[in-house]
C-alpha positions in Angstrom: -4.0 12.3 -3.5 -4.4 8.6 -4.4 -2.0 9.1 -7.2 0.8 10.0 -4.7 0.2 6.7 -2.8 0.5 4.7 -6.0 3.5 6.7 -7.2 5.4 6.1 -4.0 4.5 2.4 -4.1 5.6 1.9 -7.7 9.2 1.4 -8.9 10.5 4.9 -8.9 13.6 3.7 -10.8 11.6 4.2 -14.0 12.0 8.0 -13.6 9.1 10.4 -13.2 8.0 10.8 -16.8 5.2 8.3 -16.2 3.7 10.5 -13.4 0.6 12.1 -14.8 0.3 15.1 -12.5 3.1 17.7 -12.2 1.9 18.6 -8.7 2.9 15.0 -7.6 6.4 15.4 -9.1 6.8 18.7 -7.4 5.7 17.3 -4.0 7.9 14.2 -4.4 10.9 16.5 -5.0 10.3 18.0 -1.5 10.2 14.7 0.3 13.2 13.5 2.2 13.3 9.9 3.5 15.6 8.8 6.3 16.0 5.7 8.4 14.8 6.2 12.0 17.3 4.3 14.2 14.7 3.6 16.9 12.2 2.1 14.5 14.9 0.3 12.5 16.0 -1.4 15.6 12.5 -2.8 16.2 12.4 -4.3 12.7 11.3 -7.0 11.8 9.1 -7.6 14.8 7.5 -4.3 14.1 7.2 -2.4 10.8 6.7 1.1 12.0 7.0 4.4 10.2 7.3 8.0 11.4 6.2 10.9 9.2 7.3 14.4 10.0 5.9 17.4 8.0 7.2 20.9 8.2 5.0 23.5 6.6 6.2 26.5 4.7 5.2 28.7 7.7 7.3 26.6 10.1 4.7 24.4 11.7 5.9 20.9 12.5 3.7 17.8 12.6 4.7 14.2 13.5 2.7 11.0 13.0 3.9 7.6 14.2 2.3 4.6 12.6 3.5 1.7 14.8 2.1 -1.0 12.6 1.3 -1.3 8.9 -2.3 -1.9 7.7 -2.5 -5.6 7.2 0.0 -6.6 9.9 -1.4 -8.9 12.6 -1.6 -6.0 14.9 -3.7 -4.0 12.4 -5.5 -6.5 10.1 -7.3 -5.5 7.0 -11.1 -5.6 6.8 -12.8 -7.9 4.4 -13.5 -5.0 2.1 -9.9 -3.8 2.2 -8.7 -7.4 1.4 -11.1 -7.5 -1.6 -9.9 -4.1 -2.8 -6.2 -5.2 -2.5 -6.9 -8.4 -4.4 -8.6 -6.6 -7.2 -5.9 -3.9 -7.3 -3.2 -6.5 -7.6 -4.9 -9.3 -9.6 -7.0 -7.5 -12.1 -4.0 -5.9 -14.1 -2.4 -9.4 -14.3 -5.3 -11.8 -14.9 -8.0 -9.4 -16.1 -11.0 -7.9 -14.2 -13.4 -10.7 -15.0 -11.0 -13.5 -13.8 -10.1 -11.4 -10.7 -13.8 -11.1 -9.8 -14.3 -14.9 -10.4 -11.2 -15.6 -8.2 -12.5 -13.4 -5.4 -15.9 -15.0 -5.5 -14.3 -18.4 -5.4 -12.1 -17.5 -2.4 -15.2 -16.5 -0.4 -16.7 -19.9 -1.1 -13.6 -21.9 -0.1 -14.9 -22.9 3.3 -17.7 -24.9 1.6 -15.7 -26.2 -1.3 -14.5 -29.8 -1.5 -11.2 -28.6 -3.0 -9.2 -25.5 -3.8 -9.6 -26.6 -7.4 -12.8 -24.5 -7.5 -10.4 -21.6 -8.0 -9.1 -22.9 -11.4 
């Protein structure tokens, strides 16, 4: 559910009225977040996360993500970097300017100055 990822990344202090899908609100109400002392002790050198899921029938799953996507240990691909730039820049500067900015960034190695990004 891509909407869940966005919902969790957004400022939840605004309340949940802005969430478009009632299933997401219902799922979020069942999520409990806790600090993992072991992972917290390794911060800021590592930015790990552990996810534990317990299903309604009692099954238990654990996933440890030792590094975040985009950290030096797990760098983003060029395509992921492009997607991230577009996701963050387009709402602020507009889609056309974001596309122009992205194209300019890819040409920086051959540019005489960073002013080509203006």
